N, C-alpha and C positions, 0 to 999 in steps of 0.2 A: 233682487239683483238679477239682471238678464245678461245673456251673452249673445253676440252676433252669431248667426247660424254658422258662418265660416269658422269662427272661433270655437264653437261647440265641437265641430268635427275634428279640428286640430287637437283640442284637449282630449277628446275621446280616443284619437289615434295614439297620443302620447301615453295615456293610461294603459291601453292595451299593449303597447310596445314595452313599457316598463314592467308590466306583469310578466311578459314573455322573456324579459332579460333582467333577472333579479340583480345582477351586478350593478345596474344603473338605477335601481329602485330607491336607493338611499345609501348614505355612507356606512350604515350598519350592516348592510347585506354582505353575506359571506359566500365566496365562490366555493363550489364543491372541491374536494381534495384533488390535487393534480400532482402525483408523485414523480420523483426522479432519483437516480442513483449517481453519486459523484465518487469516482475512484481516485484516490489521492496517493501518489507515489513520491519518493524523493526526486526521481527523474533521472534521465541519462542523456549524455551527449553522443552516445554510440548508436548509430541508426540500427545496426544489426541486433543490438540488445533489446530494442523495443518489441521484438517478436515475442518475448516472454510475456510482456504486458498485453499484447494483442491476444495471446492464448488465453489469458485470464478474462479479458473482456468478452471473448466469445462465450465462455462459460456463463458469465453474468447475463448476457443477452439471451442465452438459451434458457436460463432459469427464470428470467423475468421478461418474457416476451412482451413487446409493445411499450416497455418502460424506457423513458429517455435515459441514456447513459452518457456521462461526460467525464472528462479527465482534468486533473489539476496536479501540478508539481510543486512541492514545498521548497525546493532549492532555487533561489533567485538566480544564482550564477548559471545553473543549467538552463533555466528558461531563457536567459539572455543569450547564451551561446547558441542554442538551437534555433533561436529566432533568426540568427544570421544564416542558418541553413534552410530557412524558409518554413520552419515548423513552429507553430504558435501554440503553446499550452499555457493556460491561465494559472495564476496563483489560486490557492483555495478561496481567499476572500473575493477575488474577482469572479471566479467560477460560480460562487454562491450568489453574488450580486446579479450575474447574468441570468441565472435560473429564476431568481425573483422577478427580474424585469421581463422575463419571457412567460410569466404567469404560473410558474410552478409553486406549490404551496408546502409540500412535504419532501424532504430530501434525506435519503440514507447515504451517509458519507462513510466510505470504507477505506480505512488506512491500509496501505500496502507496505508500511514500514515493518521491520522485523521485530523491534522491541519498543516499549513505551518510553522512548527517550525524548530529547528536546523537541525534535521535529513533530512528534505525535502530540506532545502537550501543547505546543504552539497551535496545532490544528484544533485541539479541544477548545482553547481560548477563543479562537476565531469563530468557531461554530456557536459557542455559547453567546457571543456578542451579537451575532447576526440572526439568532433565532427570535421570532416574535416581534420584529420591528414593524412599525405601521406600514401596511400595504407591502409587506415583505414575506419572508418564509415563516409559516406558522409553526412548523416543527422540523427540527434537525436532529437526527440520531446518528451517533458515530460508532462504527464498528471497530473493535479492538485490533491492534496490530497482530502479527503472526504469533508472538509470544507475549501473553498477558496473564496466564495462569499456569499453575503446575500441570494441569491437564494438557495445556497447549505444548508444554515442554515434552511431556510423555508422547503425545501424538507426533510431534515433529521428530523425536528420537526414533520412533518406529518407522516413520516414512524414510528417514535418511539411512538408517542401518539396513533396511530391506533393499533399498536401491543399490547398495554396495556390499551386499551379502557375499558376493563371489570375488572378493578382493584376493590378490595374490598373497602367498606366504611372505611375511616380513614387509608387507606393504601397508602403510598407514593411510588413512583417509582424513584429510584436514579440511574442516569447514571454516571458510575464511569470512569473518564478519568485519564490519567497520569499527565498532567500538566507540565509546563515548565517555566523557567525564560525568555525564548525567547518571543518576541513580539507577536508571533502567539498564545500565550495563551489567547488573547482577544476573540478568537472564542469560547472558553468554556463559557465565560461570556455571549457572544451573544446568544449562544444556550440556556443557562440557562434562560435568560430573555424571549426568544421566547417561550420556553416550558411553562413557568409560565403564559404567556398570554393565553395559552390554559387552564391550570389548575395549581393552586398553589401546587398540589400534585405531579407534575412532577418537578424534579430538577437535576442539575448537580453538581458533586463534583470531586475533583482531589487530587492526591497524593502530587504533588509538585507545584501546581498553584492555580488559583482562579476560582471558590469558593473552599475554603479549607474544609477538612473533619469536623473540629470543627465548622465552620460557618454553614455547612449543618446540622449537628446534632442538633445544637441550634435552627435552623429554624424549623426543623421537630418537635422538642419537643414543641416549641411555637405553632405550628399548631395543636398539639394534635394527632399526628400520633401514632398509636399503632403497626404498622407493616410497613416494608419497603422492597420492592423488590429491590435487588441490581443487576444492569445490567452493564456489561463491556462496556464502550464507547471506545472500541479498536477493531481492526480487529479480534483479537483472544482472547479467554479466557485463557490467559497464566499465568505466574508467578504472575503478579500484581493482577490478578483477584482471584487467588487461595489464595494468602497470604495477600496483602495489603487490598483487598476488603472483602474477606469472611473468612480469616484465624482466628485462635484462639489467635494470639498475641494481647496483650492489646492495641496496637496502631492501629490495623486494624479497618476499618470502621464498621465491624460487631460488634466488641467488644465495640466500642464507643457507638453504638446504644443501645446495651444491657444495658450498664451502665445508660442509660436514660429511660429504660423501653420500648424500641422499639424493636420488634422482627425482626431480619434480615432474609430475604428469598433470598438467592443468586440464580441468573439465569445465569448459566455458559455457555452462548453462545456468541461467538464473532460476531461483526457486519457483518463480511463477510459471515456469515451463513444466514443472512436475505436477501431475494431477493429484498425487497423494498430499503434496504440500499445499497446493492452491485450495484443496478441499478445506483446510483449516481457515483460510481467509473467507471462503464461501460460507462456512458455518457462522463466522462472526458477522458477515453481511446479513445473513438470515435473521440473526438476533436484532441487528440494527433496523432492518426492514419491519420486523414485528413490533419494535418499539415505536414506530410511527403511529400506531393506533388507527390504521386505515380500515374503513368498513369492509 
């Protein structure tokens, strides 16, 4: 069988080109690993609160220079509201799909949630379903939220108590969390008990979980507190911190404390703004990165 001279040169060119570009050499060829990091938070509608997330992102970029870093928010209502402000942040599923479409093969997904509650477990489900799809992401590893082990609880306790070691006499420090009906809510109770082993003047309260705001206010009144610093136990000082924690509504924590003669002093900084706290998330990201099995 013979080939025309022109056809021979075309065939030779194609063979050389395919050898130089393995991705086109056949369906079974595999691209070299191309990693990325996806930071996943609940999200916030408060522009000023995003500073805390930017602080943590800067640490990630410094630790992993040259690696693609992207964001996703798990709260649909937050994503929809900020879109009207001209800010677009993808859902975790869409963010992972975009990474796959852009040619990334391995993704370390770091949860910036506080506890392993419903939001975190939904994230795990999404990642498990999107890993290993044909022509998709070959490996997805998920970093644990802030509190996932007893050691995390001890580390966070040390970070929080050292930050407020110079509190005033008869001043309590209340760490304000969201709370949930999910089983992950037990981490708030665990943190509360560990904090109080350091000092009864440190405590945790939540909007929707345990300990409740009423329980906390009663405990502080019985303790004889005259003032309470209110600190968001959340990645950012967003809507819950501004309204449920320190707002003027009669149901807010600040209003409940005032009704018992305790002066509230809000501290509107998200946990992601604290280097000692964000170090825990960074440790979890390091484990997720290592689990990708990159060469």
